[in-house]
C-alpha positions, 0 to 999 in steps of 0.5 A, spaced: 402 778 407 408 775 408 411 772 402 410 764 404 416 763 399 421 767 403 427 763 405 425 757 401 429 754 395 427 755 388 423 750 385 428 747 380 425 741 376 429 735 376 434 734 371 431 729 366 437 728 362 444 729 364 449 733 359 453 727 359 453 720 361 458 718 366 460 711 366 458 708 372 464 706 377 464 700 381 463 700 388 468 697 392 465 692 397 464 694 404 469 690 408 466 685 412 466 686 419 469 681 423 466 678 429 470 679 435 474 673 436 472 669 442 477 666 447 480 659 446 477 654 451 483 649 454 477 644 455 476 643 447 483 641 446 483 636 451 477 633 448 480 633 442 486 629 444 482 624 448 478 623 442 485 622 438 488 617 443 481 613 443 481 613 436 489 611 436 488 606 441 482 603 438 486 602 431 491 598 435 487 594 439 483 591 434 489 590 430 492 586 436 486 583 437 485 580 430 492 578 431 491 575 437 485 571 435 488 569 429 494 566 433 489 563 438 485 560 433 492 557 430 494 554 436 487 551 438 487 548 431 494 545 432 492 542 438 485 540 435 489 536 430 493 533 435 488 530 440 486 523 439 479 519 439 476 519 446 477 512 447 485 512 447 484 517 453 480 514 458 486 510 461 492 514 462 496 510 467 503 509 466 503 502 469 498 497 471 495 494 477 495 488 481 488 485 484 490 480 489 484 474 491 484 470 497 483 462 496 475 463 495 476 468 489 474 474 493 478 480 492 482 482 499 488 487 496 490 491 490 497 494 488 499 498 483 495 503 479 488 500 479 483 501 473 477 498 473 475 499 466 472 505 462 466 508 464 462 514 460 457 519 463 451 515 460 454 508 464 455 511 471 450 512 476 447 519 475 448 521 482 456 520 481 456 524 475 451 530 478 456 530 484 462 531 480 459 537 476 456 540 482 463 540 486 468 541 481 465 545 476 457 547 476 457 551 470 461 546 466 455 545 461 455 553 460 462 555 459 466 554 453 472 551 457 474 557 461 470 560 466 472 568 467 468 568 473 471 562 476 478 565 475 476 572 477 473 569 484 479 565 485 484 571 484 480 574 489 480 569 494 488 568 493 489 575 494 484 576 500 488 570 503 495 573 502 497 569 497 499 570 489 494 571 484 495 564 481 497 561 488 492 556 491 485 556 488 486 556 480 478 557 478 480 551 473 474 548 469 473 541 469 475 541 462 482 545 464 483 539 469 482 534 464 487 538 460 492 537 466 490 530 467 492 529 459 499 533 461 497 537 455 498 532 450 505 530 452 506 522 454 510 519 459 517 518 456 522 514 461 528 517 458 526 524 459 523 523 466 527 518 471 520 517 475 513 517 473 512 522 479 517 527 476 513 526 470 506 528 474 510 533 477 512 537 471 505 536 468 502 540 475 507 546 474 503 552 475 507 557 471 503 563 467 506 560 461 503 553 463 496 556 465 496 560 458 498 553 454 493 549 459 487 554 457 489 553 449 489 546 450 482 546 454 479 550 448 481 545 443 478 540 447 471 544 447 472 544 439 474 537 438 470 533 444 463 534 447 461 536 454 460 529 456 466 526 452 470 531 456 467 529 463 468 521 461 475 522 460 475 526 467 472 521 470 476 515 468 483 519 469 482 522 475 486 519 481 481 517 487 486 515 492 488 508 494 491 506 488 485 507 484 484 511 477 478 513 475 471 512 478 470 505 476 476 503 480 474 507 486 467 504 486 470 497 486 476 499 491 471 502 496 464 499 495 465 493 492 460 495 486 460 498 479 460 505 478 453 504 475 451 502 482 453 507 487 448 511 491 448 518 491 451 518 498 457 513 495 457 518 489 458 524 493 464 521 497 467 519 490 466 526 488 469 529 494 475 525 493 477 529 487 480 535 491 485 531 495 484 524 494 490 521 498 488 525 505 480 524 504 480 517 502 475 513 506 481 507 507 485 513 510 480 517 514 472 514 513 469 520 518 473 525 514 471 522 507 464 522 510 464 529 512 466 531 505 461 527 502 456 531 506 458 538 503 457 535 496 450 533 497 449 540 500 452 543 493 448 538 489 441 540 493 443 547 492 444 546 484 437 542 484 440 535 483 437 533 489 431 535 493 432 537 500 429 531 503 434 527 499 439 531 501 437 530 508 436 522 507 443 521 504 447 525 509 443 521 515 445 515 511 453 516 509 457 511 505 461 506 508 466 501 506 465 494 503 468 489 508 474 488 504 476 495 504 474 496 511 478 490 513 484 491 509 486 484 510 493 481 508 497 487 508 503 484 510 501 478 506 499 482 500 506 485 500 510 478 501 506 475 495 508 481 491 515 480 493 515 473 490 512 474 484 516 476 477 517 483 478 515 485 471 508 482 473 508 485 480 512 491 482 513 494 475 507 491 471 504 495 465 499 490 465 493 489 469 494 482 473 490 478 477 493 474 482 490 468 486 493 466 493 492 462 499 490 467 504 484 465 508 481 471 510 478 468 516 484 466 519 488 472 517 482 476 522 483 470 527 491 472 527 490 479 527 485 479 533 489 474 537 495 479 537 491 485 539 488 481 544 494 479 547 498 486 547 491 490 550 490 485 556 497 482 557 503 487 555 504 493 559 502 499 556 507 503 552 511 497 550 514 498 544 515 490 543 513 487 536 510 480 534 509 476 528 505 471 526 505 466 520 499 460 519 500 455 514 498 448 512 502 442 512 504 443 505 507 450 506 500 454 503 501 460 508 494 462 510 495 468 514 501 473 516 502 478 521 508 482 520 507 487 526 502 490 531 500 495 526 496 490 521 492 495 516 499 497 513 502 496 506 509 497 504 512 497 511 517 492 515 515 485 515 518 481 521 515 475 519 519 475 513 525 480 513 527 480 521 532 474 521 533 473 529 536 467 533 532 461 533 534 459 540 531 452 543 526 453 537 531 450 533 532 443 537 527 439 534 532 438 528 537 436 532 532 430 535 530 429 528 537 427 526 538 423 531 531 419 530 533 419 523 539 415 525 535 410 529 535 413 536 529 412 540 525 418 544 527 413 550 534 413 549 538 417 555 543 422 556 546 425 562 544 432 564 551 434 568 556 439 567 560 439 561 565 443 557 568 443 550 574 446 548 573 450 542 579 452 538 580 459 537 575 461 543 577 456 549 573 452 553 565 453 552 560 450 558 553 450 556 548 451 561 540 450 562 536 455 563 535 454 570 542 452 572 540 445 574 542 438 572 537 432 572 542 427 571 540 421 566 534 424 562 531 421 556 531 424 549 523 425 550 524 429 557 530 433 554 526 436 548 520 437 553 523 440 558 528 444 553 534 442 556 541 445 553 546 440 555 543 434 553 541 437 546 548 439 545 551 432 547 546 429 542 548 434 536 555 432 538 554 425 538 550 425 531 554 430 528 553 437 527 554 436 519 548 432 519 544 437 524 545 442 519 543 438 513 537 436 516 535 443 518 537 446 511 533 440 508 527 442 512 528 449 509 532 453 513 536 457 508 540 462 513 547 460 514 547 455 520 553 456 526 559 452 525 560 450 532 557 446 538 552 452 539 548 450 533 544 445 537 542 451 541 539 456 536 545 460 535 543 461 528 539 466 525 532 465 521 526 468 519 519 466 522 517 464 515 522 459 514 522 456 521 514 455 520 515 452 514 520 447 517 515 445 522 510 444 517 515 439 514 515 435 520 507 435 520 507 433 513 511 426 515 518 428 513 518 432 507 521 439 506 516 444 504 517 451 500 512 456 503 508 459 498 502 464 497 501 465 490 497 460 487 496 462 480 497 469 476 493 471 470 492 477 466 485 481 467 481 478 461 484 472 460 482 465 462 489 461 462 494 463 468 501 465 466 504 462 471 502 457 477 504 455 484 511 456 486 512 452 492 509 446 496 511 439 498 518 438 496 523 432 497 523 427 503 528 429 509 527 424 514 523 417 514 516 417 516 516 414 522 522 418 524 517 424 523 511 421 527 516 419 533 518 427 533 511 429 533 510 425 539 516 428 542 514 435 540 507 433 543 510 432 550 513 439 550 505 442 550 502 436 554 508 435 559 513 441 558 515 448 557 509 449 552 503 448 557 500 454 555 498 452 548 493 447 550 486 448 548 480 445 547 482 438 548 486 438 541 493 434 540 498 439 540 505 439 538 510 445 538 517 448 541 518 454 545 524 458 544 528 463 548 535 466 545 540 469 549 538 475 554 531 474 552 532 478 546 527 473 542 522 469 544 518 464 540 513 458 540 512 454 533 507 449 534 501 445 530 495 441 530 493 436 525 490 442 521 495 448 521 502 450 523 503 457 526 509 460 528 510 466 533 516 471 534 516 476 539 521 481 541 524 488 540 526 491 533 533 494 536 534 487 540 533 490 546 532 484 551 525 482 553 523 483 560 520 477 564 518 474 557 520 467 554 518 463 549 513 459 553 510 465 556 507 471 551 509 468 544 505 461 547 499 465 549 499 469 542 499 462 539 493 459 543 489 465 542 490 465 534 489 457 534 483 458 538 480 462 533 482 459 527 479 452 529 473 455 531 467 450 528 473 445 526 472 438 527 478 435 532 483 431 528 489 427 531 496 428 530 500 423 525 504 421 531 507 415 533 509 413 540 516 409 540 516 401 541 517 399 548 522 402 553 529 403 551 534 401 557 537 407 561 544 409 558 549 414 559 548 416 552 544 415 546 545 409 542 541 406 537 534 403 539 534 395 540 529 395 534 533 399 528 528 402 524 531 405 517 538 405 514 541 412 517 542 417 512 549 419 514 554 413 515 559 418 518 553 420 523 552 412 525 560 411 526 560 417 530 554 414 534 558 408 535 565 410 537 564 417 541 563 416 548 559 422 551 560 427 546 561 426 538 565 431 533 569 437 535 570 444 531 570 451 533 564 455 536 563 462 539 562 463 546 558 469 545 552 464 543 552 461 550 544 460 550 539 460 556 533 457 552 532 451 557 526 451 560 523 457 557 519 458 563 
């Protein structure tokens, strides 16, 4: 058998006890195996950089925001301390207003900055308040004074329309608009701004800095005032056209009622004016204003202020002007009254003034309608000729005034008071007034034959009649009725030019009167108002009058007037019987002479026609027992009239006016007196056999007795050869 242990190691017992105990040696820790390094990614660096940038921006932003908020809070706080009580902000006008009332105490015109009184959101009609919010700022009650959405929308619209971001639409809230109306708290200071217009323009500047300040001021207002108080300030200070500031003034101006009484249609029209008050004013273009109001009504419906039925109802029944606003009566008259009152109570008033006037709106309409009728029916189309009309009572109270063909105007050239024109034969009654005052009789005669006067410095001057005919011996009555020039010059020379000039001046013709013999033929210039006033002196029995339109002036809210009438009847110029005979002579002008077209209704009418050299001016001034009316016609540039004399179109305008004025009035006789007896035929005027009164001029009487045919001498002007004879 083989040995099974062969090749195996011998069995050796484990050594249990070593011979020597060796100190254990500390084993070195095995070195840690490093993981293989992963390649760095560039994205982690960008992320960390981005996060670092965000943290930096945040640190800067919140600090800047904190500083900005603190600065904004300080600015808002500063403006908050400067804001006054609401009541002081309701009336922001720099000047006052003038309300003009007619003889029946009805308002017919406004001047200056009209303010009807303070209103609030609680006192105006709901339709007006809602219309303002709907059209101006539909989120007014939800924002904090600024509307980021509105600003963003405005910027987008401006850019899309090719304008700058801040040009055009502003996206302003009602609060911002109110801040602008307050001029950001800067009050008007005349030394700093030469005019109020410059002040307003400065307040309306649209720079970026101005916009920022406006925003801060608006925030301060939101802190200081309630929403209703801000809206109340806005409705009181906003300009609404026609000189009206605030809802109350505009409501009275256009509709003749208080702002609490306007309908939704009227409220919509007023709210629509806020966009462009002058252009959209109903007195300027009613249809455009109504179209804008229809848009406002639609917005009110979309925002829930009106039902669809109400929107349709008020759009179908748009607002219309009141009778006074629609007529705009007395534009020229109102301008004249304003010019006659004290400047500090009219043109430059800082108070609200009420002026009661002599205007009769019925008569004013009559004059305007008459002028329009004649020009539409009897004047060639395209003619640039102008005309003016004045109607007054015998005491000088002006009842109507038309200063040109365009009647619905103000602040324009008024031909009734500003145009000084030669009077022509309309001056002749004053020549005969002087003769009658000296004791001449209408039946006295004078030779209508050729005559020549040697004018020192000018040479010979030969007046001629309009028709170049001579009638021989004529009475003074016939001479005036037929408007004969030669007899009139002879009468003037006989009584003395100084006396003629004095009589005319005393009757109210204040313009410089010619010195030469052409004085008798109207070579001097005067205004229609002066001439009509002088004729009123003849009607009232020989007293001078000062035409007037202002009855009294008082401050709004006061009962006692500050001033009264500045005109009326003055001193006697000629004796009553001389005036009565002159009226009788002037009645023959209408019943038998050149003024025949003036007749109407069987009334007694007296007057005188007038046509100047080359027919540059044509006049007719006449009166009934009730009213005196003067009419002038001509061109502004002195172009001669074609085929027009005083007895033509001016007389027809006069008749059309007086027919309307006297409609419904009883017939009254003229205060005229026929001369006693018939004077013997004479070569020249002489005192009547029955001397009536002591002549006012002894010099004139001596001249009358000593002169043969002509009296007086003196210079004149050959350029004033007059053709105002028959005026036909």
